[in-house]
RODO-2510 file (C-alpha; in nm, 4 decimals, decimal comma):
residues 520
     n   res          X          Y          Z
     1     m     7,9834     4,5640    10,1342
     2     t     7,7560     4,8680    10,1580
     3     v     7,5877     5,0384     9,8637
     4     s     7,5747     5,4178     9,8540
     5     r     7,2999     5,5936    10,0493
     6     p     7,1028     5,9043     9,9483
     7     d     7,1185     6,2093    10,1724
     8     p     6,8079     6,4257    10,2338
     9     d     6,8891     6,6411     9,9301
    10     a     6,8991     6,3342     9,7077
    11     i     6,5676     6,2214     9,8565
    12     g     6,4284     6,5633     9,7681
    13     s     6,5466     6,5296     9,4079
    14     a     6,3908     6,1833     9,3805
    15     a     6,0646     6,3155     9,5221
    16     e     6,0632     6,5992     9,2717
    17     h     6,1154     6,3496     8,9874
    18     f     5,7959     6,1690     9,0925
    19     g     5,6017     6,4855     9,1716
    20     i     5,6003     6,4184     9,5477
    21     d     5,6038     6,7216     9,7795
    22     l     5,8243     6,6630    10,0872
    23     s     5,9094     6,8988    10,3684
    24     a     6,2609     6,9177    10,5102
    25     s     6,1604     6,6899    10,7987
    26     d     5,9985     6,4471    10,5516
    27     r     6,3225     6,4296    10,3550
    28     e     6,5190     6,3584    10,6730
    29     e     6,2764     6,0854    10,7751
    30     f     6,2691     5,9194    10,4354
    31     a     6,6505     5,9241    10,4204
    32     g     6,6500     5,7025    10,7287
    33     l     6,3738     5,4787    10,5969
    34     v     6,5470     5,4356    10,2605
    35     d     6,8700     5,3553    10,4461
    36     g     6,6906     5,0631    10,6058
    37     a     6,5339     4,9453    10,2818
    38     l     6,8759     4,9458    10,1150
    39     g     6,9868     4,6752    10,3566
    40     s     6,8564     4,4194    10,1071
    41     y     7,0665     4,5851     9,8368
    42     d     7,3724     4,5323    10,0583
    43     v     7,2904     4,1633    10,0962
    44     v     7,2372     4,1139     9,7220
    45     d     7,5642     4,2951     9,6506
    46     e     7,7502     4,0597     9,8865
    47     l     7,5796     3,7474     9,7503
    48     y     7,6530     3,8437     9,3906
    49     a     8,0202     3,9030     9,4730
    50     q     8,0432     3,5326     9,5613
    51     i     7,9374     3,4215     9,2114
    52     a     8,0688     3,7055     8,9952
    53     p     8,3197     3,5804     8,7354
    54     s     8,6717     3,7176     8,7334
    55     i     8,8116     3,8861     8,4233
    56     p     9,0378     3,6446     8,2301
    57     d     9,3794     3,7504     8,1070
    58     r     9,3586     3,7724     7,7271
    59     e     9,6048     3,9671     7,5193
    60     h     9,4904     4,2306     7,2743
    61     r     9,6599     4,4866     7,0562
    62     v     9,5670     4,8323     6,9309
    63     l     9,6836     4,8743     6,5718
    64     s     9,8563     5,1810     6,4369
    65     e     9,6792     5,3889     6,1724
    66     a     9,9108     5,2416     5,9090
    67     e     9,8153     4,8884     6,0169
    68     n     9,4451     4,9769     6,0172
    69     p     9,3843     5,1700     5,6920
    70     l     9,0097     5,1034     5,6907
    71     g     8,9733     5,2089     6,0538
    72     a     8,7806     4,8837     6,0984
    73     w     8,9704     4,7200     6,3874
    74     y     8,9097     4,8301     6,7455
    75     v     9,1611     4,5802     6,8866
    76     t     9,3119     4,2601     6,7524
    77     t     9,3389     3,9327     6,9424
    78     a     9,4351     3,5685     6,8899
    79     i     9,1851     3,3697     7,0971
    80     r     9,1207     3,0007     7,0471
    81     s     8,9640     2,7307     7,2607
    82     a     9,2108     2,4823     7,4013
    83     e     8,9455     2,2107     7,3740
    84     p     8,6897     2,2889     7,1011
    85     v     8,3774     2,0746     7,0990
    86     d     8,3777     2,0346     6,7196
    87     d     8,5717     2,1549     6,4162
    88     r     8,2969     2,3137     6,2048
    89     l     8,4788     2,6485     6,2081
    90     a     8,8341     2,5196     6,2361
    91     g     9,0718     2,7540     6,0575
    92     k     8,8121     3,0330     6,0311
    93     r     8,9238     3,3812     6,1394
    94     v     8,6361     3,5714     6,2976
    95     a     8,5909     3,9354     6,3994
    96     i     8,3437     4,0268     6,6727
    97     k     8,1437     4,3484     6,6564
    98     d     8,2536     4,5680     6,9453
    99     n     7,9127     4,5754     7,1108
   100     v     7,9541     4,2016     7,1808
   101     a     8,1461     4,0942     7,4899
   102     v     8,4743     3,9066     7,4615
   103     a     8,5911     3,8448     7,8166
   104     g     8,9186     4,0116     7,9080
   105     v     8,9187     4,2300     7,5945
   106     p     8,8208     4,6004     7,6119
   107     m     8,4991     4,7038     7,4441
   108     m     8,3891     5,0536     7,3477
   109     n     8,0649     5,0054     7,1533
   110     g     8,1821     5,2944     6,9386
   111     s     8,1264     5,5389     7,2241
   112     r     8,3165     5,7354     7,4874
   113     t     8,0373     5,6330     7,7248
   114     l     8,1642     5,2723     7,7390
   115     e     8,5314     5,3219     7,6512
   116     g     8,7634     5,1265     7,8789
   117     f     8,5121     4,8658     7,9955
   118     v     8,6468     4,5088     8,0100
   119     p     8,3825     4,2310     8,0242
   120     s     8,4206     3,9306     8,2504
   121     r     8,2030     3,6946     8,0422
   122     d     8,2043     3,5922     7,6778
   123     a     7,8810     3,6504     7,4901
   124     t     7,7041     3,3258     7,4046
   125     v     7,7860     3,3622     7,0351
   126     v     8,1564     3,4042     7,1205
   127     t     8,1523     3,0884     7,3334
   128     r     7,9865     2,8941     7,0526
   129     l     8,2315     3,0183     6,7907
   130     l     8,5284     2,9159     7,0059
   131     e     8,3727     2,5779     7,0832
   132     s     8,3489     2,5143     6,7080
   133     g     8,7173     2,5805     6,6506
   134     a     8,7091     2,9426     6,5279
   135     e     8,9832     3,1895     6,6106
   136     i     8,8639     3,5258     6,7427
   137     v     9,1106     3,7629     6,5782
   138     g     8,9736     4,0902     6,7074
   139     k     8,6942     4,3334     6,7817
   140     s     8,5575     4,5294     6,4866
   141     v     8,4640     4,8948     6,5177
   142     c     8,0943     4,9752     6,5417
   143     e     7,9034     5,3011     6,5438
   144     d     7,8383     5,5102     6,8556
   145     l     7,6073     5,2897     7,0660
   146     c     7,5220     5,1227     6,7325
   147     f     7,2843     5,4009     6,6291
   148     s     7,3881     5,4738     6,2709
   149     g     7,3507     5,3093     5,9330
   150     s     7,6606     5,4876     5,8062
   151     s     8,0191     5,4521     5,9272
   152     f     8,1303     5,7955     6,0485
   153     t     7,9813     5,8192     6,4006
   154     s     8,2178     5,5954     6,5976
   155     a     8,4264     5,7800     6,8543
   156     s     8,7310     5,5938     6,7200
   157     g     8,6884     5,7512     6,3752
   158     p     8,5285     5,6601     6,0428
   159     v     8,5346     5,3128     5,8923
   160     r     8,6211     5,3151     5,5220
   161     n     8,4709     5,1048     5,2472
   162     p     8,7323     4,8783     5,0823
   163     w     8,5697     4,9394     4,7437
   164     d     8,6423     5,3117     4,7753
   165     l     8,8263     5,4436     5,0806
   166     g     8,6465     5,7759     5,0525
   167     r     8,3059     5,6133     5,1000
   168     e     8,1035     5,4785     5,3920
   169     a     8,1198     5,1130     5,4866
   170     g     7,7705     5,1149     5,6362
   171     g     7,6732     5,0668     5,9972
   172     s     7,6358     4,9979     6,2664
   173     s     7,8396     4,6787     6,2139
   174     s     8,0760     4,8902     6,0063
   175     g     8,4052     4,7250     6,0921
   176     s     8,2613     4,3761     6,0503
   177     g     8,1401     4,4478     5,6965
   178     a     8,4628     4,6196     5,5911
   179     l     8,6935     4,3511     5,7322
   180     v     8,5026     4,0685     5,5636
   181     a     8,4924     4,2524     5,2307
   182     n     8,8625     4,3308     5,2493
   183     g     8,9505     3,9660     5,3157
   184     d     9,1007     4,0411     5,6577
   185     v     8,8681     3,7857     5,8203
   186     d     8,6625     3,4953     5,6939
   187     m     8,3479     3,5970     5,8773
   188     a     8,2261     3,8351     6,1437
   189     i     7,9537     3,8824     6,4002
   190     g     7,7194     4,1740     6,3411
   191     g     7,4211     4,3140     6,5273
   192     d     7,0962     4,4364     6,3753
   193     q     6,8280     4,6613     6,5242
   194     g     6,7516     4,8694     6,2156
   195     g     6,9500     4,6926     5,9443
   196     s     7,2964     4,6992     6,1007
   197     i     7,4036     4,3590     5,9665
   198     r     7,2512     4,4049     5,6225
   199     i     7,3548     4,7682     5,5650
   200     p     7,7343     4,7190     5,5844
   201     a     7,6998     4,3897     5,3993
   202     a     7,5179     4,5712     5,1190
   203     f     7,7520     4,8701     5,0963
   204     c     8,0621     4,6475     5,1150
   205     g     7,9426     4,3772     4,8756
   206     v     7,9288     4,0819     5,1154
   207     v     7,6625     3,8587     5,2690
   208     g     7,4768     3,9609     5,5831
   209     h     7,1989     3,7624     5,7487
   210     k     6,9608     3,8965     6,0119
   211     p     6,8214     3,5778     6,1632
   212     t     6,4629     3,5334     6,2728
   213     f     6,4125     3,7252     6,5964
   214     g     6,5056     3,4965     6,8856
   215     l     6,6890     3,2354     6,6780
   216     v     7,0348     3,3477     6,7942
   217     p     7,0839     3,4419     7,1610
   218     y     7,1644     3,8084     7,2174
   219     t     7,3179     3,7299     7,5572
   220     g     7,6353     3,9315     7,6139
   221     a     7,5710     4,1907     7,3425
   222     f     7,5010     4,5509     7,4422
   223     p     7,1259     4,5965     7,3920
   224     i     6,9367     4,8825     7,2300
   225     e     6,5728     4,7720     7,2553
   226     r     6,4843     4,4244     7,3672
   227     t     6,2122     4,3676     7,1058
   228     i     6,4329     4,4482     6,8041
   229     d     6,7786     4,3213     6,9133
   230     h     6,9316     4,0693     6,6693
   231     v     7,2820     3,9268     6,6260
   232     g     7,4005     3,7291     6,3243
   233     p     7,6648     3,6486     6,0606
   234     i     7,8471     3,8546     5,7993
   235     a     8,0532     3,6509     5,5503
   236     r     8,1917     3,6473     5,1974
   237     t     7,9600     3,3664     5,0843
   238     v     7,6127     3,2462     5,1708
   239     a     7,7563     2,9045     5,2556
   240     d     7,9823     3,0589     5,5194
   241     a     7,6936     3,2621     5,6601
   242     a     7,4849     2,9440     5,6810
   243     l     7,7709     2,7608     5,8503
   244     m     7,8172     3,0361     6,1051
   245     l     7,4430     3,0517     6,1726
   246     s     7,4419     2,6759     6,2336
   247     v     7,7023     2,7279     6,5067
   248     i     7,5539     3,0292     6,6858
   249     a     7,1790     2,9543     6,6645
   250     g     6,9716     2,7929     6,9366
   251     s     6,8466     2,8724     7,2842
   252     d     7,0963     2,9418     7,5616
   253     g     6,8390     2,9744     7,8420
   254     n     6,9628     3,3231     7,9267
   255     d     6,7928     3,5446     7,6678
   256     p     6,4288     3,6442     7,7184
   257     r     6,4051     3,7254     7,3464
   258     q     6,4185     3,3549     7,2632
   259     p     6,1289     3,1084     7,2660
   260     a     6,2047     2,8279     7,5085
   261     d     6,1493     2,5706     7,2348
   262     v     6,3468     2,7401     6,9564
   263     s     6,4742     2,4699     6,7246
   264     t     6,7651     2,4849     6,4836
   265     v     6,8910     2,2897     6,1861
   266     d     7,2141     2,2595     5,9944
   267     y     7,1624     2,5568     5,7676
   268     t     7,4227     2,4333     5,5202
   269     l     7,2003     2,1380     5,4250
   270     g     6,9774     2,2035     5,1289
   271     l     7,1694     2,5068     5,0081
   272     d     7,2235     2,3430     4,6693
   273     h     6,8577     2,2641     4,6016
   274     g     6,8200     2,5644     4,3732
   275     v     6,5067     2,7705     4,3176
   276     e     6,3167     2,5661     4,0591
   277     g     5,9520     2,5588     4,1619
   278     l     5,9897     2,8167     4,4373
   279     r     5,7574     3,1150     4,4409
   280     i     5,9295     3,4528     4,4800
   281     g     5,7383     3,7735     4,5478
   282     v     5,8927     4,1046     4,4417
   283     v     5,7727     4,3659     4,6917
   284     t     5,6515     4,6707     4,4992
   285     e     5,6892     4,9044     4,7970
   286     g     6,0572     4,8130     4,8350
   287     f     6,1376     5,0067     4,5170
   288     g     6,1029     5,3688     4,4206
   289     h     6,1674     5,5397     4,7519
   290     e     6,2351     5,9121     4,7406
   291     s     6,6031     5,8307     4,8023
   292     s     6,6216     5,5350     4,5604
   293     q     6,8810     5,5244     4,2837
   294     p     6,7025     5,3983     3,9716
   295     a     7,0132     5,1967     3,8825
   296     v     6,9971     5,0112     4,2151
   297     d     6,6295     4,9286     4,1644
   298     a     6,7111     4,8096     3,8129
   299     a     7,0015     4,5947     3,9337
   300     v     6,7786     4,4166     4,1844
   301     r     6,5017     4,3607     3,9305
   302     a     6,7594     4,2152     3,6921
   303     a     6,8849     3,9894     3,9700
   304     v     6,5320     3,8664     4,0362
   305     q     6,4950     3,7793     3,6688
   306     r     6,7770     3,5269     3,7165
   307     f     6,5449     3,3312     3,9457
   308     a     6,2762     3,3190     3,6783
   309     e     6,5297     3,1915     3,4267
   310     a     6,6252     2,9185     3,6779
   311     g     6,2689     2,7906     3,7081
   312     a     6,1223     2,9945     3,9931
   313     v     5,7841     3,1621     3,9726
   314     v     5,8510     3,5356     4,0092
   315     e     5,5631     3,7769     4,0596
   316     e     5,5087     4,1302     4,1801
   317     v     5,3364     4,1593     4,5200
   318     s     5,2134     4,4735     4,6933
   319     i     5,2568     4,5073     5,0708
   320     p     5,1432     4,8614     5,1573
   321     w     5,2257     4,7979     5,5223
   322     h     5,5946     4,7793     5,4286
   323     r     5,5959     5,1604     5,4165
   324     h     5,3893     5,1877     5,7367
   325     a     5,6079     4,9378     5,9229
   326     f     5,9051     5,1729     5,8987
   327     h     5,7207     5,4287     6,1108
   328     v     5,6179     5,1633     6,3642
   329     w     5,9843     5,0625     6,3905
   330     n     6,0940     5,4261     6,4248
   331     v     5,8737     5,4858     6,7312
   332     i     5,9778     5,1587     6,8960
   333     a     6,3477     5,2096     6,8241
   334     t     6,3416     5,5707     6,9469
   335     d     6,1305     5,5509     7,2637
   336     g     6,2566     5,2018     7,3419
   337     a     6,6221     5,2971     7,3122
   338     a     6,5811     5,6129     7,5203
   339     y     6,4032     5,4140     7,7913
   340     q     6,6138     5,0957     7,7896
   341     m     6,9541     5,1755     7,6407
   342     l     6,9972     5,5215     7,7926
   343     d     6,7799     5,5598     8,1026
   344     g     6,8003     5,1831     8,1600
   345     n     7,1801     5,1708     8,1213
   346     g     7,1623     4,9187     7,8407
   347     y     6,9655     4,6380     7,9967
   348     g     6,6663     4,8153     8,1477
   349     l     6,4500     4,6251     8,3961
   350     n     6,1453     4,3985     8,4106
   351     a     6,2839     4,1087     8,2091
   352     s     6,4408     3,7760     8,2942
   353     g     6,7742     3,6633     8,1544
   354     l     7,1440     3,7149     8,2205
   355     y     7,2396     4,0768     8,2916
   356     d     7,5841     4,2345     8,2911
   357     p     7,5696     4,4447     8,6102
   358     e     7,9340     4,5493     8,5808
   359     q     7,8669     4,6909     8,2342
   360     m     7,5492     4,8611     8,3546
   361     a     7,7343     5,0314     8,6401
   362     y     8,0245     5,1334     8,4178
   363     f     7,7965     5,2782     8,1506
   364     a     7,5833     5,4577     8,4097
   365     g     7,8930     5,6242     8,5526
   366     r     8,0166     5,7481     8,2138
   367     r     7,6903     5,8133     8,0316
   368     m     7,6298     6,1531     8,1898
   369     e     7,9983     6,2451     8,2097
   370     h     8,0456     6,1975     7,8346
   371     a     7,6950     6,2923     7,7182
   372     d     7,8162     6,5824     7,5039
   373     e     8,0507     6,3472     7,3152
   374     v     7,7885     6,1029     7,1853
   375     s     7,6893     6,1113     6,8193
   376     e     7,4157     6,3352     6,6838
   377     t     7,2067     6,0229     6,6185
   378     v     7,2213     5,9223     6,9864
   379     k     7,1342     6,2782     7,0885
   380     l     6,8323     6,2717     6,8578
   381     v     6,7157     5,9415     7,0064
   382     a     6,7663     6,0721     7,3597
   383     l     6,5744     6,3948     7,3068
   384     c     6,2914     6,2578     7,0934
   385     g     6,2603     5,9406     7,3013
   386     h     6,2528     6,1332     7,6288
   387     h     5,9654     6,3409     7,4936
   388     g     5,7897     6,0233     7,3850
   389     t     5,8284     5,8510     7,7207
   390     t     5,7545     6,1520     7,9437
   391     t     5,5391     6,4194     7,7802
   392     l     5,3585     6,1628     7,5645
   393     g     5,3551     5,9071     7,8457
   394     s     5,4911     5,6263     7,6231
   395     a     5,1411     5,6025     7,4774
   396     i     5,2657     5,6237     7,1171
   397     y     5,5149     5,3464     7,1936
   398     g     5,2230     5,1413     7,3227
   399     k     5,0276     5,2113     7,0048
   400     a     5,3280     5,1111     6,7944
   401     r     5,3657     4,7843     6,9831
   402     n     4,9941     4,7165     6,9265
   403     l     5,0450     4,7726     6,5532
   404     v     5,3314     4,5221     6,5280
   405     p     5,0991     4,2204     6,4800
   406     t     4,9308     4,4011     6,1902
   407     a     5,2672     4,4779     6,0299
   408     r     5,3859     4,1223     6,0824
   409     a     5,0660     3,9803     5,9383
   410     a     5,1066     4,1882     5,6219
   411     y     5,4317     4,0083     5,5407
   412     d     5,2969     3,6748     5,6641
   413     t     4,9993     3,7010     5,4310
   414     a     5,2315     3,7552     5,1346
   415     l     5,4487     3,4673     5,2533
   416     e     5,1482     3,2347     5,2426
   417     a     5,1597     3,2761     4,8651
   418     y     5,5377     3,3012     4,8228
   419     d     5,8353     3,1153     4,9654
   420     v     6,0388     3,4350     4,9938
   421     l     6,0026     3,8068     4,9275
   422     v     6,2715     4,0196     4,7626
   423     m     6,3527     4,3902     4,7326
   424     p     6,6633     4,6117     4,7404
   425     t     6,8450     4,5927     5,0734
   426     l     6,9247     4,9638     5,0484
   427     p     6,7917     5,2308     4,8139
   428     y     7,1358     5,3489     4,7039
   429     t     7,5044     5,2540     4,6942
   430     a     7,7649     5,3745     4,9429
   431     t     7,7989     5,7525     4,9543
   432     e     8,1084     5,9577     5,0319
   433     l     8,2134     5,9936     5,3936
   434     p     8,1190     6,3407     5,5155
   435     d     8,3663     6,6117     5,6038
   436     a     8,4026     6,7122     5,9674
   437     g     8,1694     6,9892     6,0693
   438     i     7,8776     6,9087     5,8399
   439     d     7,5471     7,0554     5,9517
   440     r     7,3352     6,8477     6,1838
   441     a     7,0504     6,7823     5,9397
   442     t     7,2908     6,6471     5,6760
   443     y     7,4690     6,4387     5,9412
   444     l     7,1434     6,2729     6,0471
   445     t     7,0277     6,2121     5,6901
   446     k     7,3594     6,0471     5,5982
   447     a     7,3523     5,8358     5,9151
   448     l     6,9933     5,7155     5,8933
   449     g     6,8658     5,7708     5,5401
   450     m     6,9238     5,4184     5,4084
   451     v     6,7183     5,2097     5,6550
   452     v     6,3736     5,2292     5,4893
   453     n     6,3680     4,8685     5,3610
   454     a     6,5844     4,7079     5,6271
   455     a     6,4335     4,8446     5,9501
   456     p     6,0773     4,7083     5,9148
   457     l     6,2042     4,3495     5,9331
   458     d     6,3605     4,4162     6,2730
   459     v     6,0249     4,5031     6,4228
   460     t     5,8430     4,2133     6,2530
   461     g     6,1237     3,9663     6,3260
   462     h     6,1321     3,7964     5,9850
   463     p     6,4655     3,6535     5,8652
   464     a     6,6302     3,8773     5,6065
   465     l     6,9423     3,8098     5,4010
   466     s     7,1394     4,0656     5,2011
   467     v     7,3400     3,9412     4,9034
   468     p     7,5257     4,1415     4,6378
   469     a     7,3051     4,1864     4,3317
   470     d     7,5459     4,3640     4,0959
   471     l     7,7824     4,6580     4,0741
   472     v     7,6392     5,0034     4,0022
   473     d     7,9055     5,2483     3,8869
   474     g     8,1671     5,0197     4,0406
   475     l     7,9967     4,9930     4,3812
   476     p     7,7937     4,7038     4,5237
   477     a     7,4157     4,7101     4,5122
   478     a     7,2339     4,4459     4,7147
   479     m     6,9191     4,2356     4,7137
   480     m     6,7335     4,1469     5,0340
   481     i     6,5602     3,8091     5,0649
   482     v     6,2914     3,7785     5,3344
   483     g     6,1319     3,4598     5,4596
   484     k     5,8887     3,3086     5,7069
   485     h     5,9720     3,3126     6,0770
   486     f     6,2295     3,0427     6,1571
   487     d     6,2535     2,9449     5,7894
   488     d     6,6029     3,0922     5,7624
   489     a     6,7011     2,7803     5,5681
   490     t     6,4888     2,8739     5,2655
   491     v     6,6136     3,2335     5,2719
   492     l     6,9738     3,1115     5,2682
   493     r     6,8940     2,8547     4,9960
   494     v     6,7609     3,1299     4,7676
   495     g     7,0611     3,3525     4,8400
   496     h     7,3010     3,0674     4,7673
   497     a     7,1176     2,9889     4,4442
   498     y     7,1642     3,3455     4,3254
   499     e     7,5330     3,3329     4,4155
   500     q     7,5698     3,0203     4,2022
   501     l     7,3700     3,1654     3,9155
   502     v     7,6042     3,4641     3,8878
   503     g     7,9188     3,2592     3,9458
   504     g     8,0067     3,4076     4,2849
   505     f     8,0165     3,7608     4,4157
   506     p     8,2847     4,0130     4,3177
   507     t     8,5352     4,1431     4,5712
   508     p     8,7175     4,4762     4,5907
   509     d     9,0380     4,3021     4,4820
   510     s     8,8746     4,1365     4,1831
   511     a     8,7142     4,4649     4,0805
   512     r     9,0481     4,6462     4,1042
   513     s     9,2094     4,3680     3,9009
   514     r     8,9500     4,4052     3,6249
   515     v     9,0086     4,7787     3,6124
   516     a     9,3845     4,7223     3,5888
   517     l     9,3411     4,4685     3,3091
   518     t     9,1226     4,7001     3,1032
   519     s     9,3221     5,0176     3,1639
   520     p     9,5291     5,1470     2,8666
***
């Protein structure tokens, strides 16, 4: 097998990219020299072909619009393991966010740039779910290359919130949040680089947990930026989220994001220990954003008061770096995504771990062809990030990375005094889906305006759980619970305690039933 060779014109273009001045004869000579150097590429291509997995035959189905009223399914499946290792998830129906590979099933990652790709390997989390007896019942729609906190940027169309079909479901794990809230699945996999597990969970009134960075292997999920990539559970209850986390957590040896010695526990143990005696810090800077709804802030403060009534010590704590950390995240997410996700065809270079070369090649071939069709959020990242990595020489990215320890330490210092920290997950409840043709500035604000509290925890890596706090004007408002690195168990314990204190979380069906019962 022979890889493609550059002609002298291509050599000239490459030289121009690096600022090298070559004459016509130089270009001819280097074309021959590069041809020789590419001999090793030929050998690697042949060697890899001997170990490359074949694509399994797995059936899938595209639903009609009538069968998919929320727009939340990409495809449906019915995949089970013939020989599960255990039965922890037996009988559980699970949806997989469509940036996560399910072998033999098409994935789109919400974008024309990946549409039609069929993976040959299951992501690690998919393998673990199947080994624990779960049924993979489909791929859930996600936003275009996962770069939106709202649910209107996917190339397949908007995902609708089951509480109000005219409103956003949240993103980028939009389909996962909507399907869980609607009762179509028991649980779902989400991904989180700027809040994308917690945002749809909050808008849809379900539970979403962003694990500690590195706790759950990201292997087999389409990356955005290696230092902020997370994958985790979305479920109706905290107990189910804890159960799912117990199954998918732990090192797989293939993800450079994970510490080699990452340890896990059964996260369902200790859920019922309550909050008596725990110290809970209410983060002042998590409230009162320019975009905050006062009623959402009030709902979360009322929720926190439940902990005090149950015997916890609840105190206000100021973390000024919470506001700064958002800007650190913004630089890393923008420059990092432009460099790795776009120019690096998803995986980038210079890291160990398991790559998906077939996906990289497929995306590289379609990324330029369909560039005009990507969302306005992806265009913004591309243009701003390219400026950051070229004109600015990635120096601001470097400064942001050097500020991460300071941001992390700000939360860690507070967590020396408190077991968990709490604040609103999002500053407001789900807004109406926009009409087609809205102006670009409004588009970007609607897609990204809700991430101010959620995004900082992606760059610091702390575990963060979103649970419904209350309903505000009939829509879910959510509380975020943040804990120490790798102390996901305490975060889940506090979330479960709140769920028990309020007698369970409402669902769209239960809310509609209450309205029907009280209507004249």
